[in-house]
C-alpha positions in Angstrom: 67.0 22.6 -11.2 65.1 24.1 -8.2 61.8 23.7 -10.2 62.6 20.0 -10.9 63.2 19.4 -7.2 60.0 21.2 -6.3 58.0 19.1 -8.8 59.6 15.9 -7.5 58.8 16.8 -3.9 55.2 17.6 -4.9 54.9 14.2 -6.7 56.2 12.5 -3.6 53.7 14.2 -1.4 50.8 13.4 -3.7 52.0 9.8 -3.9 52.2 9.5 -0.1 48.8 11.1 0.3 47.2 8.8 -2.2 48.8 5.6 -0.9 48.4 6.4 2.8 44.8 7.6 2.8 42.6 6.2 5.5 40.3 3.4 4.7 36.6 4.1 4.5 36.1 1.9 7.6 38.7 3.7 9.7 37.6 4.2 13.3 35.2 1.2 13.0 37.5 -1.6 11.9 41.3 -2.2 11.8 43.8 -3.4 9.3 45.4 -6.8 9.6 48.9 -5.1 9.4 50.6 -2.1 10.9 51.0 -0.7 14.4 47.3 -0.9 15.3 46.6 -4.2 13.7 43.3 -6.0 14.5 43.1 -9.1 16.7 43.4 -11.8 14.1 43.5 -15.6 14.5 42.1 -16.0 18.1 38.8 -16.9 19.6 38.8 -14.9 22.8 37.5 -11.5 21.6 36.2 -9.7 18.5 38.8 -9.3 15.8 37.5 -6.1 14.1 39.6 -7.0 11.0 39.2 -5.5 7.6 41.0 -5.2 4.3 41.0 -2.7 1.4 37.9 -3.4 -0.6 38.3 -0.4 -3.0 40.2 -2.5 -5.6 37.6 -5.1 -6.5 36.1 -5.9 -9.9 37.6 -4.9 -13.2 40.1 -2.0 -13.0 38.4 1.0 -14.5 35.2 -0.8 -14.9 33.7 -3.1 -17.6 35.0 -2.0 -21.0 32.6 0.2 -23.0 34.5 1.1 -26.2 35.5 -2.1 -27.8 35.0 -2.8 -31.5 32.5 -5.1 -33.1 34.1 -8.2 -34.7 32.5 -9.3 -38.0 28.9 -8.9 -38.9 25.8 -9.1 -36.8 24.8 -12.7 -36.4 21.2 -13.4 -37.3 19.3 -16.5 -36.1 18.3 -19.2 -38.6 16.0 -21.1 -36.3 18.3 -24.1 -36.2 21.3 -24.9 -34.0 23.4 -21.8 -33.9 26.2 -23.1 -31.6 28.8 -23.6 -34.3 28.1 -20.3 -36.0 28.5 -18.3 -32.8 31.5 -20.3 -31.7 33.2 -19.7 -35.0 32.6 -16.0 -34.6 34.0 -16.1 -31.0 37.1 -17.9 -32.2 37.7 -15.2 -34.8 37.1 -12.4 -32.4 39.9 -9.9 -32.4 41.6 -8.4 -29.3 39.3 -6.0 -27.5 36.4 -6.8 -29.8 32.9 -8.2 -29.3 30.6 -10.6 -31.2 27.2 -9.1 -31.9 24.0 -11.2 -31.9 20.9 -9.9 -33.5 17.4 -10.0 -32.1 15.6 -13.3 -31.9 16.0 -16.8 -30.3 19.3 -18.6 -30.9 19.1 -22.4 -30.3 22.3 -23.7 -28.7 22.6 -27.5 -28.7 26.2 -27.5 -27.3 28.4 -25.2 -25.2 29.8 -21.8 -26.1 33.3 -20.8 -25.1 34.2 -17.1 -24.8 37.8 -16.3 -25.7 40.3 -13.8 -24.3 39.7 -10.1 -24.8 36.3 -10.7 -26.3 32.7 -10.5 -25.2 29.4 -11.8 -26.6 26.7 -9.1 -26.9 23.0 -9.1 -27.6 20.3 -6.5 -28.2 18.9 -6.7 -24.7 17.5 -9.6 -22.5 14.0 -9.4 -24.1 15.3 -9.2 -27.6 18.2 -11.7 -27.8 17.6 -15.1 -26.3 20.0 -18.0 -26.1 17.8 -21.1 -25.9 20.1 -23.4 -24.1 19.4 -27.0 -25.2 22.8 -28.5 -24.2 22.7 -31.7 -22.2 26.0 -31.5 -20.4 28.3 -28.8 -19.2 27.3 -25.1 -18.8 25.7 -23.4 -21.7 28.3 -20.6 -21.7 31.9 -20.9 -20.5 34.5 -18.4 -19.6 37.5 -20.5 -19.0 37.4 -24.3 -18.9 34.8 -26.0 -16.7 36.4 -28.5 -14.3 39.8 -26.9 -14.9 41.9 -26.1 -11.8 45.2 -24.5 -10.9 48.3 -26.6 -11.4 48.8 -28.4 -8.1 52.1 -30.0 -9.0 53.4 -26.7 -10.1 53.1 -25.4 -6.6 56.2 -23.7 -5.2 57.0 -22.6 -1.6 56.9 -19.0 -0.4 60.1 -18.4 1.5 59.7 -14.6 2.3 57.2 -11.8 2.2 54.4 -13.9 3.7 53.1 -11.3 6.1 50.0 -9.2 6.1 50.1 -6.2 3.8 53.1 -7.6 1.8 53.1 -6.9 -2.0 56.3 -8.8 -2.7 57.0 -12.5 -2.0 59.9 -14.8 -2.7 59.1 -18.2 -4.1 61.3 -21.3 -4.6 62.9 -22.1 -7.9 60.9 -25.3 -8.5 57.5 -26.6 -7.9 56.4 -29.9 -6.4 56.9 -31.6 -9.7 60.5 -30.4 -10.0 59.8 -27.9 -12.8 59.8 -24.1 -12.7 56.8 -23.1 -10.7 54.9 -21.2 -13.4 55.9 -17.7 -12.4 55.3 -15.1 -15.0 54.0 -11.5 -15.3 50.3 -11.4 -15.8 49.9 -14.8 -14.2 48.1 -15.8 -11.0 49.1 -17.6 -7.8 46.9 -19.0 -5.0 48.6 -18.3 -1.7 47.7 -20.9 1.1 48.8 -22.1 4.5 48.2 -25.2 6.6 45.0 -24.9 8.7 45.4 -23.3 12.1 43.1 -25.4 14.3 42.6 -22.5 16.7 40.0 -21.0 14.3 40.0 -23.0 11.0 38.4 -26.4 10.4 36.9 -28.4 7.5 34.6 -30.4 9.8 31.3 -29.8 11.5 28.7 -31.8 13.4 26.8 -32.4 10.2 30.0 -33.3 8.3 32.4 -34.8 10.9 36.2 -35.1 10.4 37.8 -35.0 8.0 35.0 -32.8 6.9 35.0 -30.9 3.6 38.0 -32.4 1.9 37.3 -30.6 -1.4 36.8 -27.1 0.0 40.4 -26.1 -0.9 40.2 -27.7 -4.3 43.0 -30.3 -4.0 44.7 -30.2 -0.6 42.3 -32.6 1.0 40.9 -29.9 3.3 44.2 -29.1 4.9 44.7 -25.6 3.3 41.4 -23.8 3.6 42.6 -20.3 4.1 43.7 -18.9 0.7 43.7 -15.9 -1.6 44.5 -15.4 -5.3 47.0 -12.7 -6.3 48.2 -11.4 -9.7 51.9 -11.3 -10.6 52.8 -7.8 -11.6 56.6 -8.2 -11.8 59.0 -11.1 -11.5 62.8 -11.0 -11.0 65.5 -13.5 -10.4 66.0 -17.0 -11.9 65.2 -19.0 -8.9 64.3 -18.2 -6.2 62.0 -15.6 -7.7 60.9 -12.3 -6.3 57.3 -11.6 -7.3 55.4 -8.3 -7.0 51.8 -9.2 -6.3 48.4 -7.6 -6.1 46.4 -7.3 -3.9 48.6 -7.2 -0.8 48.3 -10.3 1.4 45.2 -10.1 3.5 46.9 -11.6 6.6 50.1 -13.4 7.7 50.4 -16.8 6.0 52.5 -19.5 7.6 53.5 -17.4 10.6 51.4 -19.1 13.3 52.8 -22.3 14.7 52.0 -25.3 12.5 50.8 -23.3 9.5 53.9 -23.4 7.3 55.0 -24.0 4.6 53.2 -21.4 2.6 52.4 -22.5 -0.9 51.9 -20.5 -4.1 50.0 -22.5 -6.7 49.9 -21.2 -10.3 46.8 -21.0 -12.5 47.0 -23.4 -15.4 49.7 -25.8 -16.3 53.4 -24.8 -16.4 52.6 -21.7 -18.5 53.4 -18.8 -16.3 50.2 -19.2 -14.3 48.0 -17.5 -17.0 44.2 -17.9 -16.6 42.0 -19.7 -19.1 40.1 -16.6 -19.9 41.1 -12.9 -19.4 38.9 -10.0 -20.2 36.0 -12.2 -21.3 32.4 -10.9 -21.1 28.7 -11.5 -21.7 26.2 -8.7 -22.0 22.6 -7.7 -23.0 20.9 -11.1 -23.6 18.9 -13.8 -22.0 19.9 -17.4 -21.2 16.8 -19.6 -21.4 17.1 -23.0 -19.7 15.0 -26.1 -20.6 15.9 -28.7 -18.0 18.1 -30.5 -20.6 21.0 -30.6 -18.2 19.3 -31.6 -14.9 20.9 -35.0 -14.8 24.4 -33.4 -15.1 23.7 -30.5 -12.7 24.4 -28.1 -15.4 24.8 -24.4 -14.5 23.7 -21.8 -17.0 27.1 -20.3 -17.0 30.6 -21.1 -15.7 33.5 -18.8 -15.1 36.6 -20.9 -14.2 40.2 -19.5 -14.0 38.9 -16.2 -15.2 40.6 -12.8 -14.7 38.8 -9.5 -15.3 35.7 -11.4 -16.7 32.2 -10.0 -16.5 28.5 -10.6 -16.9 26.2 -7.6 -17.3 22.5 -7.1 -18.1 21.8 -10.8 -18.6 18.6 -12.5 -17.7 19.1 -16.0 -16.4 15.6 -17.5 -17.1 15.6 -20.7 -15.0 18.5 -23.0 -14.4 19.1 -26.8 -14.2 21.5 -26.4 -11.3 23.2 -23.0 -10.6 22.7 -19.8 -12.5 26.4 -18.9 -12.4 29.4 -20.6 -11.0 32.5 -18.5 -10.3 35.6 -20.7 -9.6 39.2 -19.4 -9.3 38.1 -16.0 -10.5 40.3 -12.9 -10.0 38.7 -9.4 -10.1 35.6 -10.6 -12.0 32.5 -8.5 -12.1 28.8 -9.6 -12.1 26.4 -6.6 -12.2 23.0 -5.5 -13.3 21.6 -9.0 -14.0 18.3 -10.8 -13.2 18.6 -14.4 -11.9 15.2 -16.0 -11.9 13.7 -19.5 -11.1 15.0 -23.0 -11.3 13.6 -26.5 -12.1 15.0 -27.9 -8.8 15.4 -26.2 -5.4 17.6 -28.4 -3.2 21.1 -28.3 -1.7 24.1 -29.4 -3.6 23.7 -29.8 -7.4 20.6 -27.7 -7.6 21.4 -24.7 -5.3 20.1 -22.3 -8.0 22.5 -19.6 -7.0 25.4 -17.4 -7.9 28.3 -19.4 -6.4 31.4 -17.4 -5.6 33.9 -20.2 -4.8 37.3 -21.9 -4.9 39.6 -19.0 -4.1 37.7 -16.5 -6.2 39.2 -13.2 -5.0 38.7 -9.4 -5.3 35.6 -9.9 -7.4 32.5 -7.7 -7.4 28.9 -9.0 -7.4 26.7 -5.8 -7.5 23.2 -4.6 -8.3 21.7 -7.9 -9.3 18.1 -9.2 -8.7 17.7 -12.8 -7.5 14.3 -14.4 -7.5 12.9 -17.8 -6.6 16.1 -19.8 -6.5 17.5 -21.8 -3.6 20.7 -20.3 -2.0 20.8 -17.2 -4.3 24.3 -16.0 -3.4 26.7 -18.5 -1.8 30.3 -17.5 -1.0 32.1 -20.8 -0.7 35.3 -22.8 -0.5 38.0 -20.3 0.2 36.6 -17.3 -1.7 38.4 -14.2 -0.2 38.2 -10.5 -0.4 35.1 -10.2 -2.6 32.4 -7.6 -2.4 28.7 -8.6 -2.6 26.8 -5.3 -2.7 23.4 -3.8 -3.4 21.7 -7.0 -4.6 18.0 -7.7 -4.1 16.9 -11.2 -3.2 13.4 -12.6 -2.8 11.5 -15.9 -3.0 14.3 -18.3 -2.2 13.2 -21.6 -0.8 14.0 -25.3 -0.3 11.6 -27.7 -2.0 11.8 -30.3 0.7 12.2 -28.0 3.7 9.1 -25.9 3.1 8.2 -23.6 6.0 11.6 -23.1 7.4 14.2 -20.4 7.0 16.0 -20.2 3.7 19.5 -18.8 3.7 19.5 -16.7 0.6 22.8 -14.9 1.3 25.3 -17.4 2.7 28.9 -17.9 3.7 29.2 -21.6 3.1 32.0 -24.3 3.0 35.4 -23.7 4.5 37.0 -21.1 4.6 35.7 -17.9 3.0 37.3 -14.9 4.5 37.4 -11.1 4.3 34.3 -10.8 2.1 32.2 -7.6 2.3 28.4 -7.8 2.2 27.2 -4.3 1.8 23.8 -2.7 1.1 22.0 -5.9 0.1 18.3 -6.5 0.7 17.2 -10.0 1.3 15.6 -12.6 3.5 18.4 -13.5 5.9 22.1 -13.8 6.3 24.0 -16.7 7.9 27.6 -17.8 7.6 26.6 -21.4 7.9 28.6 -24.3 9.3 27.6 -27.4 7.3 31.0 -27.9 5.6 33.4 -26.4 8.1 33.7 -22.8 9.2 34.5 -19.3 7.9 35.6 -16.0 9.3 36.6 -12.4 9.2 33.8 -11.3 6.9 32.0 -8.0 7.2 28.3 -7.3 6.9 27.5 -3.6 6.5 24.3 -1.6 5.9 22.2 -4.5 4.7 18.5 -5.0 5.3 17.6 -8.6 6.2 13.8 -8.7 6.4 13.3 -12.0 8.1 10.4 -12.7 5.8 9.9 -14.3 2.4 7.4 -14.7 -0.3 7.3 -18.3 -1.5 5.7 -18.6 -4.9 4.1 -21.9 -5.8 3.1 -23.6 -9.0 -0.7 -23.6 -9.4 -2.6 -25.2 -6.6 -5.1 -28.0 -7.0 -7.8 -28.9 -4.6 -8.8 -32.5 -3.7 -11.9 -34.0 -2.1 -10.0 -36.5 0.0 -7.1 -39.0 0.3 -7.6 -42.7 0.5 -4.9 -45.1 1.6 -4.6 -48.9 1.1 -1.7 -51.3 1.3 0.9 -48.6 2.1 -0.1 -46.4 -0.8 -2.3 -43.3 -0.7 -4.2 -41.8 -3.6 -5.3 -38.2 -3.9 -8.8 -37.8 -5.2 -8.8 -34.5 -7.1 -11.9 -32.2 -7.0 -11.8 -31.8 -10.7 -9.6 -33.0 -13.6 -6.5 -35.2 -13.5 -3.4 -34.5 -11.4 -1.3 -31.5 -12.4 1.7 -33.1 -10.7 4.3 -35.6 -12.1 5.8 -38.7 -10.6 9.0 -37.8 -8.6 7.8 -34.4 -7.7 7.2 -33.4 -4.1 3.7 -32.1 -3.4 2.9 -30.1 -0.3 -0.5 -30.9 1.2 -2.6 -28.8 3.6 -6.2 -28.5 4.7 -7.0 -32.2 5.6 -8.3 -33.4 8.9 -5.2 -35.4 9.6 -2.1 -33.9 11.1 0.1 -36.4 9.3 -1.6 -35.5 6.0 -1.5 -31.7 6.3 -3.9 -30.3 8.9 -5.3 -26.8 9.2 -6.2 -24.6 6.2 -4.3 -22.7 3.6 -5.0 -19.4 5.4 -4.4 -20.8 9.0 -1.9 -23.7 8.7 -1.2 -25.8 11.7 0.9 -28.5 9.9 1.9 -29.2 6.4 2.8 -32.5 4.9 5.1 -33.2 2.0 5.1 -36.4 -0.1 7.0 -37.5 -3.2 4.6 -38.8 -5.8 5.3 -42.3 -7.1 5.0 -43.7 -10.7 6.9 -43.6 -14.0 9.1 -40.6 -14.5 7.4 -38.0 -16.6 3.9 -39.3 -16.0 1.2 -37.5 -14.1 0.7 -39.0 -10.7 -1.8 -38.9 -7.8 -0.1 -41.6 -5.6 2.4 -41.5 -2.8 3.7 -43.9 -0.1 1.4 -43.6 2.9 3.9 -43.1 5.7 2.0 -41.9 8.7 -0.8 -40.6 6.6 -4.2 -42.3 6.6 -7.6 -41.6 5.0 -8.0 -37.8 5.1 -10.6 -35.2 4.1 -10.5 -32.4 1.5 -7.5 -30.2 1.1 -5.1 -28.5 -1.3 -1.9 -29.6 -2.9 0.8 -27.6 -4.7 4.4 -28.2 -5.7 7.5 -25.9 -5.7 9.6 -27.8 -8.2 8.9 -28.5 -11.9 11.5 -31.4 -12.1 11.4 -34.2 -12.9 9.6 -33.7 -16.2 11.1 -34.9 -19.5 13.0 -32.0 -21.1 12.4 -29.5 -22.5 10.4 -28.5 -19.4 7.9 -25.7 -19.9 8.3 -22.5 -17.8 4.9 -22.9 -16.0 3.7 -19.7 -14.4 4.1 -19.4 -10.7 1.6 -18.0 -8.2 2.8 -15.0 -6.1 -0.4 -14.2 -4.3 -1.4 -17.3 -2.3 -2.5 -16.5 1.2 -0.3 -19.1 2.8 2.8 -18.6 0.7 3.1 -14.8 1.2 5.4 -13.3 3.8 6.6 -16.3 5.7 8.4 -15.3 8.9 11.9 -16.4 9.8 15.0 -15.2 11.5 16.8 -12.2 9.9 20.3 -13.1 11.1 22.2 -15.9 12.8 25.9 -16.5 13.6 26.9 -20.1 14.0 28.9 -21.1 17.0 32.2 -21.3 15.2 32.0 -18.6 12.6 34.9 -16.5 13.6 35.7 -12.8 13.8 32.9 -11.4 11.7 31.8 -7.7 11.8 28.1 -6.8 11.8 27.8 -3.0 11.4 25.0 -0.7 10.5 22.5 -3.3 9.4 18.7 -3.2 9.7 17.0 -6.5 10.8 13.4 -7.5 10.5 10.4 -5.9 8.8 6.7 -5.3 9.1 6.2 -8.4 6.9 8.1 -10.4 9.5 6.0 -9.1 12.4 2.8 -9.8 10.5 3.8 -13.3 9.4 4.7 -14.8 12.7 1.2 -14.3 14.1 0.0 -17.2 12.1 3.1 -19.4 12.2 3.9 -22.2 14.6 6.9 -23.5 16.5 5.7 -27.1 16.1 2.8 -29.1 14.8 0.8 -28.7 17.9 2.0 -25.4 19.6 0.7 -22.1 18.4 3.4 -19.4 18.2 2.4 -17.2 21.1 5.7 -15.3 21.4 7.5 -15.8 18.1 9.7 -12.8 18.3 11.9 -13.4 21.2 15.6 -13.4 22.1 16.4 -17.0 22.9 18.2 -17.0 26.2 19.9 -20.3 25.3 22.0 -18.4 22.8 25.1 -16.6 24.2 24.5 -13.6 22.1 20.7 -13.3 22.6 21.3 -10.1 24.6 22.0 -8.3 21.4 18.3 -8.5 20.6 18.7 -9.3 16.9 15.5 -10.0 15.0 14.7 -13.6 15.8 11.5 -15.4 14.8 9.7 -18.6 15.5 12.0 -21.2 13.9 15.3 -20.0 15.3 17.2 -23.2 15.9 18.4 -23.1 19.5 20.2 -26.4 19.1 22.6 -24.7 16.6 24.8 -22.8 18.9 26.3 -22.7 22.4 23.4 -24.5 24.1 23.3 -27.4 21.6 25.0 -30.6 22.6 25.9 -31.3 19.0 28.3 -28.4 19.1 29.9 -29.0 22.5 32.0 -31.9 21.4 33.1 -30.3 18.1 36.6 -31.5 17.2 39.1 -28.6 17.0 41.2 -26.2 19.0 44.4 -27.0 20.8 42.6 -28.3 23.9 39.7 -30.0 22.0 37.6 -29.8 25.2 33.8 -29.6 25.3 32.6 -26.1 24.7 35.8 -24.9 22.9 33.8 -23.7 19.9 30.5 -23.2 21.7 30.4 -19.4 21.9 33.1 -18.1 19.6 30.5 -17.0 17.1 29.4 -14.4 19.6 32.7 -13.5 21.4 34.7 -12.9 18.2 32.1 -10.9 16.3 31.8 -7.1 16.5 28.2 -6.0 16.6 27.7 -2.2 16.2 24.9 0.1 15.2 22.5 -2.6 14.1 18.8 -1.7 14.2 16.6 -4.6 15.5 12.9 -4.4 14.7 12.2 -7.0 17.3 13.2 -4.8 20.2 12.7 -1.5 18.2 16.2 -0.4 19.2 19.7 0.1 17.8 22.3 -2.3 19.3 25.7 -0.6 19.8 29.2 -1.6 21.0 28.8 -5.4 21.5 32.2 -7.0 21.8 33.8 -3.8 20.3 34.0 -0.1 20.8 34.2 1.7 17.4 35.1 5.4 17.6 33.8 6.8 14.2 30.5 7.4 12.6 29.2 5.1 9.9 30.4 6.0 6.4 28.1 5.6 3.4 30.1 2.7 2.1 33.2 0.6 2.9 34.3 0.4 -0.7 32.7 3.3 -2.7 34.0 6.8 -2.2 30.7 8.4 -3.4 27.2 7.5 -4.7 27.5 5.5 -7.9 26.3 7.1 -11.1 23.6 4.4 -11.7 22.1 4.9 -8.3 19.3 7.3 -9.4 17.2 9.1 -6.9 17.2 6.4 -4.2 18.5 7.6 -0.8 22.3 7.3 -0.4 23.1 5.5 1.8 19.9 3.5 1.6 20.1 1.5 4.8 21.3 2.0 8.4 20.2 3.3 11.8 21.3 6.7 10.7 19.0 6.7 7.7 15.4 7.9 7.7 12.4 8.1 5.4 12.2 4.4 4.4 8.9 2.7 3.6 8.8 0.0 6.4 7.2 1.0 9.7 8.7 -1.8 11.7 12.2 -0.6 10.9 11.2 3.0 11.7 12.2 4.1 8.2 15.8 3.0 8.6 15.7 1.0 5.4 14.9 2.2 1.9 14.5 0.2 -1.3 17.8 -0.1 -3.2 17.9 0.3 -7.0 17.7 -3.4 -7.7 14.5 -3.7 -5.7 13.1 -0.5 -7.3 13.8 -2.1 -10.7 12.1 -5.4 -9.6 9.0 -3.6 -8.3 8.6 -1.5 -11.4 9.1 -4.3 -13.9 6.1 -6.3 -15.2 5.9 -10.1 -15.5 5.6 -11.9 -18.8 3.2 -14.8 -19.4 5.5 -17.3 -17.7 5.7 -15.1 -14.5 9.2 -13.9 -15.1 10.0 -10.2 -15.0 10.5 -8.6 -18.4 13.9 -7.3 -17.3 16.3 -5.0 -19.0 18.9 -3.0 -17.0 19.0 -0.4 -19.7 15.5 0.7 -18.7 15.9 0.2 -15.0 18.9 2.1 -13.8 20.1 5.6 -14.2 19.1 9.2 -13.4 15.5 8.7 -14.5 14.9 6.0 -12.0 12.2 6.8 -9.4 11.5 4.9 -6.2 8.0 3.5 -5.7 5.7 5.1 -3.1 5.9 3.8 0.5 4.0 0.6 1.4 0.7 1.0 3.2 1.5 -0.6 6.5 -1.0 -1.0 9.3 -1.2 -2.4 12.8 2.5 -2.6 13.5 3.2 -3.1 17.2 6.7 -3.1 18.7 
């Protein structure tokens, strides 16, 4: 009996030790619950809030021991959609469908089913040639499906931070049982607290983003998705949930009632796809879905779904859309190129949106898209880590900063951005605000390589009757009607003055004519007769599908290493944490010497802390085109609607005052910025969600980035930033004939991986 008691006591002690262990961020940030809770939900000071990010992605990792279902599918050269779909429909539980090597034409959409994944022989061997004209090429879950709004029930207890048990009403809004069942999912939401949450912005005035919370007309922007692990009672119901609630919901004045909305119809809240996967193949897009804004792949109402070692070779809209996902995982992929590069339907990104929660986006390469990674519309508690981004741009905003890693739309919260290497980070404010996200040990270089399609020289431009004609030096136009062409090198400022190597002004025109035909004409605008110059385009669309994957040029003098800001916090992005990041690069410092603030003013002091910004004293890496009208000094923000007093300036500086800046290395001032708005007491850990170096990390330094790191290749950052595995893979992988990297994660990651030698950097001056 004494032995039994001893064993029981030992079990209790182990249980307590495991479940009460300190978070990896302890001493730097604070929990949203408990006796030393963070300062949440106010705009007077930094919040320093964090959640437990260790339980993200698929529990135990992506499955590795499932059984093949049926025979290997060989390509016939014809449409393979029905053959593959039939195999997926017959796929047994915890099985996979195996495609052979070759190209598989798909004229319609494929739907992956529960407890099954579609597998290939590697991205260079198994290619899905996506010829569908509407809807994503591959679905996990049902595109355009949504949680069952009318099945929403009211949370009557347990609605506080850290709670793992809630009580919900017996019936939903439609009078039926509210879809409560073990293994189902609920979206927890509250009414907006106007102190720090809004759907509106100066660019998108009230009511603002009415779709950002799916179906509550923008009134319930702060949400998270939870899994139902146990249910008791017959109404009201007591539901055990995971993860714990990130914050209080419905406690602050005016934010109740708290709602719990089930996935699916009245079916116990089950997802459309659970344990669904895609691995080891390539999705090849053709422009067939441009008119429908078709993403390569869609994950909607997914739980424990994954995408691994997949090459996304161009997209008609987005590479991957993740909507209403729970603990999904996107890792070791290569996302490359798009036919269009504009906001909205052609963001060419991995979009983490619509209450997607506790998901993991890790170790991916993203090249030459638009937004690259956009966390959007109520996504909460996700981890975006160790991704490498380069070459993002906007087709009609050429020459300005491109936000390749973005918090967008209202109201993403408690997302962790860790260890990424990219162009810039900004939690933007176009569709309402966001807050309480953490940015840790990233390297934002403040520079970008913008690859163009082949350039073409012309001998002059002649204009008559409101139309201009480009006279090519040799051959017909390479550009199609409807495309935007960028013009430089003429003797007319309005037509693109300066030269390719020393640009003073660029001009962009949309070519006129019949869609799909080559064109040399555009509406004159302010352009008049001009001399010789060069034209190039950044988009392939619109060209009749299928659109060829024309090789891009990565070595143009003008399009290499454009300078921009490395970081920016909008005026009403609330309560964020910026810790241990490295900002700027030698490329940024070199680029700004030939860039310009405006059409007529040379950039004589591009790297500067703009005094008009309330947080300029932090000395973050800021370059020539840092928009001073976008924050506290800008009149467009001072009358922003929101806050209990709704007075001018209410939102004007909360981006600064509520953000904790600590241990960020700034190459502009060659210094590490500490203790701004907060006073952490602990040293920086290697990670906020990994307890040790991951097995696939290889020989790259761990941690790779931070003011406490040395030995990195970039002189301007004084060696504080190393290449991460995804960038090493990118640098070591050759391009094929179309200019796309011949990617395969199986040859990129693991113990044999070696980092490239340091860059040869010269003439760097602080």
